[in-house]
C-alpha positions as CSV (number, residue, x, y, z in Angstrom):
1,M,149.0,44.6,-43.6
2,G,151.4,47.2,-41.8
3,F,153.6,47.2,-38.9
4,T,151.9,49.9,-36.9
5,I,150.6,50.0,-33.2
6,N,148.0,52.0,-31.5
7,R,150.1,54.3,-29.1
8,S,146.9,55.8,-27.4
9,S,145.8,52.1,-26.6
10,G,146.1,50.8,-23.2
11,I,147.4,47.4,-24.4
12,P,151.2,47.2,-23.9
13,F,153.2,47.8,-26.9
14,Y,155.1,44.4,-26.8
15,I,151.6,42.6,-27.1
16,Q,150.5,44.9,-29.8
17,V,154.0,44.3,-31.7
18,R,153.6,40.5,-31.0
19,D,150.0,40.3,-32.3
20,V,151.1,42.3,-35.6
21,L,154.0,39.8,-36.2
22,R,151.7,36.7,-35.5
23,E,149.2,38.1,-38.2
24,H,152.2,38.2,-40.7
25,L,153.2,34.6,-39.8
26,Q,149.5,33.4,-40.1
27,A,149.2,35.1,-43.2
28,G,152.3,33.3,-44.9
29,I,154.2,36.6,-45.4
30,W,157.0,34.8,-43.8
31,Q,157.5,31.1,-44.4
32,P,159.0,28.3,-42.1
33,G,162.7,28.9,-42.0
34,D,162.6,32.5,-43.1
35,R,164.8,34.9,-41.0
36,L,162.6,37.6,-39.3
37,P,163.9,41.3,-39.5
38,S,166.7,42.0,-37.0
39,E,165.7,43.5,-33.8
40,P,167.1,46.8,-35.0
41,E,165.0,46.7,-38.0
42,L,161.9,45.8,-36.1
43,C,162.5,48.5,-33.9
44,R,162.6,51.1,-36.8
45,M,159.6,49.5,-38.4
46,F,157.3,49.9,-35.3
47,A,159.2,52.8,-33.8
48,V,159.6,51.3,-30.4
49,S,162.5,50.3,-28.2
50,R,164.6,47.0,-28.4
51,P,163.3,45.6,-25.0
52,V,159.7,45.9,-26.5
53,I,160.8,44.0,-29.6
54,R,162.5,41.5,-27.6
55,Q,159.7,40.8,-25.3
56,A,157.4,40.3,-28.4
57,L,159.8,38.0,-29.9
58,N,160.2,35.8,-26.6
59,D,156.5,35.6,-26.5
60,L,156.2,34.2,-29.8
61,A,159.1,32.0,-29.2
62,Q,157.3,30.6,-26.1
63,H,154.4,29.8,-28.3
64,G,156.4,27.9,-30.7
65,L,156.0,30.3,-33.6
66,V,159.3,31.4,-34.0
67,A,162.9,30.2,-33.0
68,R,165.7,32.4,-31.6
69,L,169.0,31.3,-32.5
70,K,171.8,33.1,-30.6
71,G,174.1,35.1,-32.9
72,K,172.0,34.1,-36.0
73,G,168.6,35.9,-35.6
74,T,164.9,34.8,-35.4
75,F,163.5,32.4,-37.6
76,V,159.9,31.2,-38.5
77,A,159.3,27.8,-36.9
78,P,157.9,25.0,-38.7
79,P,154.2,24.3,-38.2
80,K,153.4,22.0,-35.3
81,I,152.5,18.4,-36.2
82,T,148.8,17.7,-35.4
83,E,147.4,14.4,-34.0
84,S,144.0,13.4,-33.0
85,L,143.1,12.0,-29.9
86,V,139.5,11.3,-29.7
87,Q,136.4,10.5,-31.8
88,K,138.3,8.8,-34.5
89,L,140.8,6.0,-33.4
90,T,143.8,6.3,-35.9
91,G,147.4,5.8,-35.5
92,F,150.3,8.2,-36.0
93,Y,151.1,7.0,-39.5
94,Q,147.4,7.8,-40.7
95,D,147.2,11.0,-38.9
96,M,150.5,12.1,-40.7
97,V,149.4,10.8,-44.1
98,E,146.0,12.6,-43.8
99,Q,148.0,15.9,-43.6
100,G,150.1,15.2,-46.5
101,Y,153.3,14.2,-44.7
102,T,155.3,11.1,-45.6
103,P,156.2,9.6,-42.1
104,T,159.0,7.1,-41.6
105,A,160.4,4.9,-38.7
106,R,163.7,3.7,-37.6
107,V,163.2,0.5,-35.9
108,L,165.0,0.4,-32.7
109,R,163.9,-3.0,-31.1
110,Q,161.6,-5.7,-32.6
111,E,161.7,-8.7,-30.4
112,L,159.8,-11.3,-28.2
113,A,160.0,-10.6,-24.5
114,P,158.2,-11.8,-21.3
115,A,155.5,-9.3,-20.4
116,G,156.4,-7.3,-17.2
117,R,153.9,-6.4,-14.5
118,R,152.8,-3.2,-16.1
119,V,152.4,-4.5,-19.5
120,A,150.6,-7.5,-18.2
121,E,148.1,-5.2,-16.3
122,R,147.5,-3.2,-19.4
123,L,147.2,-6.3,-21.5
124,N,145.1,-8.3,-19.0
125,I,147.4,-11.3,-19.4
126,A,149.6,-13.2,-17.0
127,P,153.1,-11.9,-16.3
128,E,155.7,-13.6,-18.4
129,T,153.4,-14.0,-21.3
130,P,155.3,-13.6,-24.5
131,V,154.7,-10.1,-26.1
132,I,156.2,-8.6,-29.3
133,V,157.8,-5.5,-28.1
134,I,158.5,-2.7,-31.0
135,E,160.4,0.3,-30.3
136,R,160.3,3.1,-33.0
137,L,161.8,6.4,-33.4
138,R,159.4,8.1,-35.9
139,F,160.2,10.8,-38.3
140,V,158.2,13.5,-40.3
141,Q,160.0,15.1,-43.1
142,D,163.3,13.7,-41.8
143,E,162.8,15.2,-38.3
144,P,162.4,13.0,-35.3
145,I,158.9,13.5,-33.7
146,Q,158.0,10.5,-31.7
147,L,159.7,7.7,-29.7
148,V,157.1,5.1,-29.2
149,T,157.2,1.4,-27.7
150,T,154.4,-0.9,-28.4
151,Y,153.5,-4.3,-26.8
152,I,151.3,-6.9,-28.5
153,P,150.7,-10.5,-27.3
154,Q,152.6,-12.8,-29.7
155,A,149.8,-15.1,-29.8
156,A,147.5,-12.4,-31.2
157,C,149.8,-11.9,-34.4
158,P,153.1,-13.8,-34.6
159,A,153.9,-12.5,-38.2
160,L,154.3,-8.9,-36.6
161,L,157.9,-10.1,-35.4
162,E,159.2,-10.2,-38.9
163,V,157.3,-7.4,-40.6
164,D,159.1,-4.1,-41.8
165,L,157.4,-1.2,-40.2
166,S,159.7,1.4,-41.3
167,R,157.5,2.8,-44.1
168,R,154.0,1.2,-43.2
169,S,151.2,1.3,-40.7
170,L,151.1,-1.0,-37.9
171,Y,147.3,-0.8,-37.6
172,A,147.0,-1.5,-41.4
173,F,149.3,-4.6,-40.8
174,L,147.3,-5.7,-37.9
175,D,144.2,-5.5,-40.1
176,E,145.6,-7.0,-43.4
177,A,147.8,-9.8,-42.1
178,C,146.1,-10.8,-38.8
179,G,142.6,-9.9,-39.1
180,I,142.9,-7.7,-36.0
181,V,140.7,-4.5,-36.0
182,I,141.1,-2.1,-33.1
183,A,137.5,-0.9,-32.1
184,R,138.2,1.4,-29.1
185,G,141.1,2.8,-27.0
186,H,141.8,4.4,-23.8
187,R,144.4,7.1,-24.0
188,S,146.1,9.5,-21.3
189,V,148.3,12.4,-21.7
190,E,150.7,14.0,-19.5
191,A,153.7,16.3,-19.7
192,V,157.1,14.8,-18.8
193,A,160.8,15.9,-19.1
194,A,163.1,14.1,-21.5
195,N,165.7,12.0,-19.9
196,E,169.2,11.7,-21.4
197,Y,168.2,8.8,-23.8
198,E,165.0,10.3,-24.9
199,A,166.7,13.7,-25.6
200,Q,169.2,11.8,-27.6
201,M,166.7,10.2,-29.7
202,L,164.4,13.1,-30.2
203,C,167.1,15.7,-30.7
204,V,166.3,17.8,-27.8
205,K,167.9,18.9,-24.8
206,K,167.7,16.9,-21.6
207,G,164.9,18.0,-19.5
208,A,163.1,19.4,-22.5
209,P,159.1,19.1,-22.4
210,L,157.6,15.9,-23.9
211,I,154.1,14.8,-24.2
212,L,153.6,11.3,-23.1
213,L,150.6,9.4,-24.6
214,D,149.9,6.1,-22.8
215,S,147.4,4.1,-24.7
216,V,145.5,0.6,-24.5
217,S,143.7,-0.5,-27.7
218,Y,140.8,-3.0,-27.6
219,L,138.9,-5.3,-29.9
220,S,135.2,-5.1,-30.3
221,D,134.6,-7.8,-27.6
222,G,136.7,-5.6,-25.1
223,T,139.9,-7.7,-25.3
224,P,143.0,-5.6,-24.8
225,I,145.3,-6.2,-27.7
226,E,147.8,-3.4,-27.9
227,Y,149.6,-1.4,-25.2
228,Y,151.9,1.6,-26.0
229,H,153.5,4.6,-24.7
230,A,154.7,7.3,-27.0
231,L,156.9,10.4,-26.2
232,H,156.2,13.4,-28.6
233,R,158.4,16.4,-28.8
234,G,156.5,19.2,-27.2
235,D,157.9,22.0,-29.5
236,R,156.5,20.1,-32.6
237,T,153.4,18.4,-31.6
238,R,149.8,19.6,-30.8
239,F,146.9,17.2,-30.1
240,E,143.4,18.0,-31.1
241,V,140.5,17.0,-28.8
242,E,136.8,17.0,-29.5
243,L,134.6,17.0,-26.6
244,V,130.9,15.9,-26.9
245,R,128.0,15.0,-24.6
246,V,126.0,11.8,-24.8
247,R,122.5,11.0,-24.0
248,A,121.8,8.3,-21.4
249,S,118.2,7.3,-20.5
250,G,116.7,10.3,-22.5
251,D,118.7,12.8,-20.5
252,L,122.0,14.7,-21.4
253,Q,124.8,13.6,-19.1
254,T,128.5,14.3,-18.9
255,V,130.8,11.3,-19.4
256,L,133.5,11.6,-16.7
257,D,136.8,9.7,-16.5
258,E,140.0,9.9,-14.3
259,Q,142.2,10.3,-17.4
260,V,141.9,11.5,-21.0
261,T,139.7,8.8,-22.5
262,S,139.3,7.9,-26.1
263,M,136.4,5.6,-27.2
264,A,134.8,4.4,-30.4
265,L,133.6,7.0,-32.8
266,G,130.5,8.5,-31.6
267,S,131.3,8.1,-28.0
268,G,131.4,10.8,-25.4
269,V,134.7,12.1,-24.3
270,V,135.5,14.4,-21.4
271,Y,138.7,15.5,-19.7
272,R,139.3,15.6,-16.0
273,E,142.6,17.1,-14.8
274,K,144.8,14.7,-12.7
275,I,147.9,15.4,-10.8
276,R,150.5,12.7,-11.6
277,P,153.3,11.6,-9.3
278,S,156.9,12.2,-10.0
279,R,158.3,10.2,-12.8
């Protein structure tokens, strides 16, 4: 695998350079944290000008493949954390374990509070109903990835108020200790900018892109049991979505929803883009 480009091609040089560098990254020739050759070195390797190299590297940085540090160079970025949205209803903890990571959490808040209007609507309970509020900053390989706040009616699982969730799955505890098995969920996804608090918690700059996942989970009888909103670092997170079609009355039809929808295993899921109001 060399460092050559086709000079007779109509494809811009910077795109060819970018693609060659990307192939090297994907092949594992450079590992996460490795420093790439300097711009002058890359100019000699490809026999192109410095602006071409800079444009190629900037493009790779925009796609999260490398990180450019002023005065230090260009480094291979760590791979993005992958989470599933549909087809199997799993939590962050299980998603990370399945990828070989050991997720941990710093519990910032774990308390009893009256449900506000928004939480009450999501959980289909009366306002002021006691709910257990759990705010966690979640880490993967000691790096903050997700800031999540969860609301569960106190009556559903009073023991949740005391459990240590720094190194265990919330869903596993609900199942094992309270007999709560989540059957399906409704999830919406949108892009937001980090405010000052979120930026501080997630170690990003204020205004940095975050992915907001808003979710309500249900029991098999349709009772809402959990509401959470989770902020994920946009530079370190990727969501995987599988779209299927379902049969209804013997005919194929597309399942449509106003937002991203996550149903029980085997259900149909389809996206419809929706413009959100300013946050």
